[in-house]
C-alpha angles and dihedrals in degrees: 000000000000092000091050091049091049092050092050090050092051089052090054089050091052091050091051093047089051088063105074091174088065092058091044093053095046093046092050091050092046093052094047091045094056092053093047093045092051090052092047093053095042110135094012127108101236094183092055092045095051094045088052092051091045092052092047093050090048088055089053091051093050093047098032097127093051093044092045091052091048092050093049092048094049094043092052091047088055091054104266126132108229126200124183109212116198095189141023089251091054092051093046092048093051095049095041092046091049090052091051093048092050094045093243116174101165129040125193106211128198120205110289126165088192089062089050089049093057096035090239096169091060091049091052092047090056090062094045099262120135115215117201118196109224100185106098095232094043092049090052094053091042089057089046092050091236137123125242116284093199132030095230102024105034097180098042090121094060129088127223092248090058091048091050090055092050093049090047090060089056097045096036094232140082110278120203114243093239117129097219090050093047092051089052091051091051091049092051093047096047102039097085091049091073091055096043098044117100091197135036121202124197139161123225133228095207137020113198115212092195093062106016086237135133134225123209118195111198144150104208105047092231092117090057091051094046090049097048112030103053114070092235122053119189117190114195107201131177110228090235088072090076120119125178102233145009088255089059090048089055090055091058094045090050091059107026102076093039093054097036102050107354093256123141088222135347121250096250134030106180121193118199123185116170131331118313129206115267109198110291093336123081112247119237121212117190117184113197110196109204126211104165096152099335093107090053090048090053090055095051109100092200100043108026095100087074087078087073088073115122093192099246093145092220093131087070094044092065100031114115091205092053091047089053103045106011133226098296087067102029095049147034109211095325114044140209127023096324088045091061091058097041091048091055092054102032100039106016137273091266090064090049099045099093096043090048088059092043092065109103094201098237094143093222087129092053092053094052101038109121091206096052096242118167091223095171092053092053092047090052089053090052089051090055091049091050089046090055093047101039102019125238097255130277096265095050091043091056093045095049104033102033104027112024095046088056101067097191093049092045094051093043090055092049090052089050090051090057087065097042092054094065096095091058098037095049091210094306129116089238132069109213101175134020123199132242116331093012096051093100090065090069101034093100104016142028119238130222120241125238108265119254089234123027123227092252088066097043104043098061088057092062116098110224106196103194117144098192110009117201090222139001110220135187114227117219102200102182122207095289096052094039101048108016108031107023089151087067089061091050089052089053091054091050093051096044092045089053088055093049100261126132116217129201132179117224103222095206094062116119138186112312090238098241094122090055094044093050090049092054099258102124093161092065091045090055092048091051091048090058092047093051097043089054094046097045097046096042094097097032098239121200089232140356113225130195138187093205120072092200088059088046089056091048093052095041102037116009098047090053091050094045095050103032094106094047110088092200093057110022098086092042090054090050090050092051092048091053092052098045122101137161108250095245091053090046094053095043103036104030105027093031086201129150123207123226111270093241112205092004138260120313097030090116134008115224133192122199130227115202110219111223099240094042096054102029098028108034095024093233121139109110094057101064091044091052091049093050093050092046088053091058104263122137106231117219111184116223124215114267092011092172097047114118118267092218099246104116093163110259088007090085094046111035110001109051112341094162091058090043091052093055094047090050091049090057091050094048090050090055092048092050092047091054091070092221122144093218134034112206127200140163102226130081090209092056088046091054090051102041099037089051095046094046091049092048091051091047093233117161094233121114119218116211141162114249091241090056091054093048091051090051090053089054088054090050095247 
């Protein structure tokens, strides 16, 4: 069943990739969104705001039963009927049964992802009730027979020509594909629905325990009409929408529109507390509070932070996977990074499995989340759960559990591979074509060969003549630096020696464990963490430096998480984390040293690519730029400098190479458009990807690690 599901998912990916207009539309929106969002948050401390919201939502989670009881009591006192629905079936039954009892035939619905979650429209149809979506985007996809492709903008994937055809089927005439005209058509078609409907159904963005009231944040005003004109108003509200006070509600409203769409404020903020009179007929307000997996999510120590989500949808806006394949592929009902987690708890882990694997791990979602949720960390936990339940595949299992855990065996096999690659490398350091099954790996990029001698063999041979070194540092090379780019490690030694630092290479170090962790094998990742902590702290270095930000993240974050419950290892992992720095951050922040500018400024223009884990994980992006400019390079910023390069480790080889290829193409286009002669980066994985893609395209742009360029400046090149 798993293989069939995977094959079907790959077919959906291929269909999405065969629609270049989809990528064009999502990229244009993503670019415009970032500009608008930056303007909306100008002068505000986003980090402080999101930590405040995160803390408030954590308080709600910890006191959810008390706050839920308070909300229900206050809502009932204000005249509302409140029903707590444990499941989707329970919620559907309550609303459908209410419609039957009241003789409802037509429902005016406002946009509600909770109603999509429980398939409410289908439940109403089964009892003879027609539900009409009155949000413009929701009405469009209702006519198209689709589900939303975005939590805030459900029809973002559709073009005006498609919408004109859909509207023409309703009006019975050809409708011009002009946005203003189409909006007017929608308004004319939907207006009578509000007057004819016996029931209005909305969601709610906030439920205030202090008052028992609801807040609806909208742009079109349809929610206000659906809530007020029909004599029965049903509000379907996830219990995670609770906040303690009106002041807390204001915190959410202050951030939500800015982060969702880049607006300073939405057009309508509607507050509803209790039932209100409706002409001569008493108004009914029914609030259906939906659990449907939220309680289980609150009890999950690894995933519960997802309940902080305020449903802004921004994690999709900046996601390179979403921008490549859209929400109908990178989602189930809820889309994007938060959608992965919600799907697992609301609809089952089996529904989430493929989108869990589709995440490339770039952490763009983490950086933009207004509730300070470590979305990538939760997704990695779900991968490990899926790996335990479904397995990670026989080949990966052997590699990780039998080979990688055994350092000597692992390194012996890598050395052997350096000999076996000769027929395809033809004596070069680059593999341009691979045969048969592996040919797809080199269709759109070249690949580097495994070095004849790894760094661990070369570095001990270097004489480091330092009488009184400022520091003695351990170098964690990682697999890429050790076996693919050993010259990069030699460059690091040259630069650090010049700055008065002695470097040594702990021979017992092993892979950082990230490949295993990202494949769902947490056990191997924990075993490798123990091996590396022991190896790197054995000689008590002043610092541990890396050239790979993914390894940096492993040493600083993952090892601590893996070993926190092990008394024998927890403190050691904390000690290692405190000593570990990316080499650019070490040179700039600790050594505060500048290198000689070599041949002088202006000799070469350089643009800089921010690797995902360096910028959004380690928080390093200014430092390498400052070092390059101090070394005499003219820096020319590319567009989308911090957008993922598409590598993602095994993602670009075995998980989702077609998605990876498209993400890389976008990055290479930005590099080319910068006009720079060199693109610098601080990640061997990014170097593999971008050097190979640039070479395959025949573009005259050199890709290099920052430490390589600094070493060349020392040599006067």
